[in-house]
N, C-alpha and C positions, 0 to 999 in steps of 0.2 A: 503494499499500499505505500503510494507517494504521498510526501506531505505537502499540502497545498493549503492555501488560506482558508477555502471555502469548504475543506473537509475539515479541518480545526474546527471552524464556526458550526458545522454540522454536528459534530460530536460533542462540543460543549453545549449546544442548545438542546440536543436528544439526552443529554445527560440531565441537563435541567428538569425537563419534561418529565423525563423517566424518575428521577428522585423523586419529584413532588408526588408524582403518582403513586409510586410503591409506598410511600409512607402514608398516604392519604387513605388510599383503598387497596392496591396491589395492581399489579399488570404492567409496571412500569417497564420491564424488561422487555416486553412485547414493542417496545418503541427501540430501546439502545441496541438490542442483540441484531435483530432485522436492519437498522442503520449502519452497523458495523458492516454485516452483510453486504449491504449496499455498495458501501465504499471498497469492497473487495477483498473482505477479512474471509477465511473460510469458516464455516458454520460452527465447527466443533471448537476451533480457536476463539472464533465469538463469544462461544457459551462459556469457557475458561475464562478470557480475559473481561468479560462482563462483571466477573467477580471483584475485582479490584474497586470499580466505582461504586458498587455496593456495597462495600464494606467501608466505605469513605462517605457515602451518603446515611449510611445508619449510625456511625459515628456522630455525624454532625444534628441528627435529628435525635440520637440518645441524648446528648449534650442538651439540646433546647428541653426535652422532657425532665431531665435530672433537675433542672432550674424551678421545674412546678412541683416537684415531690413525685416518687416513686410508689404506685400502689401495690401492696402486696409483693413487695421485692423478692422475697425468698422463693415465693412459687416461678418468678419469672426465671430464676438462675437453675431452678431443678428442672423446668419444661426446656431452657435453652441446652442443657447438658443432656437431657435424652435426645434432643435432634441430632448431636453430633455423630454418634454411631452410623446412623442413617444418611448422614451428608455425605460421610466417607464413602460409604458403599456405593452411594447416588453418583458421586464423582468419580469413582472408577470405572462405573458403566457409561458415563459421559464420556470419558477419555478414550473409552474402545470403540464407540458407536459410528460406522461411517458416515463420511459427509452427506451423502447422500440420502442415507436413512435419518439423519438428523433433520434434514429439511422437511422430509416427509413428516416425522414425528413433531416437529416444531408447528407446522402448520395445522396438525391435527390439535396440537393442544392450544394454540389460538383459538381454533374454532370453538372448544370446550370452555374457553374463559370467556368468550363472546357469549355464549350459550348462558354461562353463569351469571354474567353481568345483566343480560337482559331480562334473567329470572330473579334478579334481585339476592342472589346466593349470599348467604351471611346476615343478612338484615332483619333477621326472626328477633322477637324479643328476646332480651337475656332473663336467664334465671337470677332470681338474687344471690348475692354471693353468699350469704349466711345460711341458704339451702343447700348450698355444695355438699354431696355426700361424698364419702371415702369412695365408694364405686365409681362415681363421675370422675373422680380427682384421679383415681388410678387409670380409667380410661382414656383420660386427658393426656397422661404421660405416654401411655402406649400408643396412642394415634401421633405423639409428637415425633416417635421414632420413626415411622412410616412418612410423616410430612418430610421429617429431615432428609429422607431418602430423594422424595421429589425435587426438595430444594436443592440437593448436590448434584441431582441428574441434570436438571435444566432450568431450575428457578423459576421460569415464566409461569406466571399464574399462581405464584405461591401465597399471594395475599388471600386469594379465595379458597385455597386450601386450610390455611391457619384458621383466617376467622370464622368458618363454621365450627372449627374445633375449640376455639375459644369463648366462641359467643353461645353455641349452643351446646356443647358438652360442658364447659366450665363454668357456664352462666355470667361471663363477663359482659359488661355494657359495650357497645363497638367503641367508643373512644379509647376506653381502658383496655380492650382486644387490641386496637392498634397499636398503643403502646407496648404491649406484651411484645406483638407482632415484630415491631422493629429490634427489640432487643434481642428474640431468638433468631431472628435472620442474621445479626450481626456476629453473633456467636458461632452458628454453625456455617456460615459463609468463610469465615478465617479457615475453620479446617478445610471446606470444598476448595479452596484457594490453595492451600499448600499441596492438593493432591493434584489439581489441574496444573500448578506450577512446575512441578517435580516431574510431570510424564509428559508436558506439550512446551513448545516454544510459544508461550504467549507472547501477544504485542504489548507489552508492558507501558511503552508510551502511548498506545493508542488509550489504553485503560485510565493512564495518569489523566490526559488531556480529558477525556470523557469525565474522569471523576470530579475535575473542576465544576462542571454543570452541576454533577450528582449531589456535592456537597452544598450548593447553593438550594438544590432542589430537595434535599432533606430538611434543611433548615425550614424552607418555605412550608414543605407540607407537612412538618411537625406544627407549626404555627397555624396552618388552616384547620389540622385536624382539633387542636385545642380550639379553635374559634367555630369548628364545625361546619365545613363547606367541601361537600362533594360531588355534587351532581353535575356541576359543569365538567368537571375531570373526567367522569364517566362516560361522558357524551363524546371526548376527544378521544378517550382511549377505545371504545367501539369503533369509531372511523378508522383509527389506526388498525385495529385487528383485522377488519375488513379488506384495508387496501394491502396489507401484509401477506395475510393467506392466499389473494389473488397473485399476487408477485412470486411467492414460495411455489405455489402450484403449477402455474401456469407460464412463469418466467422465470425459473431457477436460475 
């Protein structure tokens, strides 16, 4: 991939949009990964390189949330630790998948994310935190291992995997669930990035440039989450998903 001003600008803008969307709801990687592919980065390399801006984005968002206090911080850490083994296994699978197969899987995942967004997945009423039973708590941690696998493997749509677990199984309200989501993704993505970095020749400079936008997007997304603004972001993501599915399927 050649270094050109417009490509650098595209990476930063994509990072900004993806970072904000990831923190507010989820699905921001549906913008960042395809943009890298559009700019000439092979699919599996883009999948691995994308983890660097995700780490930076979530550090930025976590710093913003921490200034407002962490709800039930003990459970945040236990859930994050449960996601790590799954993420490592998922990342190993992501390293080995052929490029052509990855593009097909990516298109399918984006289609599922589109359906979930249109159906409002994760938007169900939360169970009161004091009604959380031991059984639901155990199931939440078990499901977090499986969620970690998906996050390590492809990451795209991870917000729509985590939110139902945090909201419907563990009974967190959506704002609190978003805060949990950011911390969990930060922890397991660090593990996944180490796997990708040791197995593939990642384009670190591409990830670093995009991370500039992701850092700003992570801060913006955290602020908007606390303020409660999600409708416009979802509309933008739906449009982006539809465009990229067409690109991956008909113009690989």
